[in-house]
Phi, psi and omega in degrees: 000134179265131177281308175196166178234138172291161183303318181292317178297318180297320181300326179278314190279348177285355179232161177302139180206160175222152179183203188217145170285122184258338180201142181230131177233179186298320184240011182202152173220145183247133182242141170257116185243133177256123180225204185294334184250020177108202183262137185220151173263132175230142181247123168270123185229155174297148182295344178287343178275159183290153171295154179197165186297332181255003187271138164248105183276128186244139174301320175220126178293137175290163177290117187235150174216146179301137180090352181292130176284146178225158179210145178234149180245011182101342178236322181234149171244131185227150176203120180065238183260019180231157175214145185226128175289135183233034179244033180279189180300143180262130181258137172222132181291128178287148180237136178281175174293141183302326183290348178280348183272087183226164176097194182228079183298154179293147178250123183286345175227155180291148178243133177303130180303326179291326175295318178299319179298319180296318179294316180300325180277352183073020183268071189285332174298316178292324176300313181298321178293328183281317187253341184300131178076002184266142174099171183278169172111158176302315166254109185308149185301325177297322178293322178298315179297316179297321179300318177300318178295317183295321179300312180293321180299320179290321179297316180287317185278338180068192183304328181299332181277350186305307183302318180295313183291323176299317180294321178299312181297318182293334185270359183288132178276093184208191180286160179299319181292315180297320181294326178296318178291324177296323180300322179281329174299322178295341177264005179085019182236133180211193180291157187306319179300333176294317181290326174296320178297314180298321179293329185272350185280356178299153182303145174081016182232049185297323181291320177294321179295319179299318179293318179294323178296317179298317180295319181291316181297333181286352182285123177065187179288318180212355185303313183297321180295319181285327172300313180298321179296318178294320177299310182296320179299314182291320179299319185274335191238339187292140173308145195258000182253154181302316183294325179294321179286325184288329182276149179268159171081185185279358184306320180304318181293320181296319180292321180297318182288330185295335181275001182258144174278146182294157175101000000 
């Protein structure tokens, strides 16, 4: 039985597809599925894990093994001796108004000062090259931090920022699974605790933000902490206008600085 499907998983599984189980863990398994729009990563996860754009949350995970072939017909996904209905409710993370993202939220892990400088300058391509694929974990810690920045950048920049952020996510030298999650972060979608954090960062809600931070930091061994650090970094340092996020390179910062008098 399926509890819910993320928007990205639903987009793949709502049509006929075929693929392979690429990795299996205690509470999650990752599938590479080939469908009408190419190859995609989808995660079958235990219902105890958070909703996410690529997640298919299951009341009970089916018996899965790496290398197992799977196939879907738009309603069911099957592999070997199991079948799972995949036409359940579709989940999409809610996003607050961009103007609510203000202040300097706490960061649960330290951030390299040079990384902070890149975010402040809006030099997100250089940020991705510096942190992408770096660090331990199924999704490397650098990717988690970058994902937090990309979610906020898309929220602040809106649709105009989409092409730039999509290209940044696609160009990261990292694992196939991590890149799939980065692609959705560039669209403003991540796991549910990230969206709870974004909703709580509005002014005057310190207790809600503290609770949301605790929930996010508890995700994975370190993924949640690095996601939270990237979110907080972007909220406090990222350039704040749509045009600044949509444009590539350091030009936004140079134009912003040109209008200021020295001193």
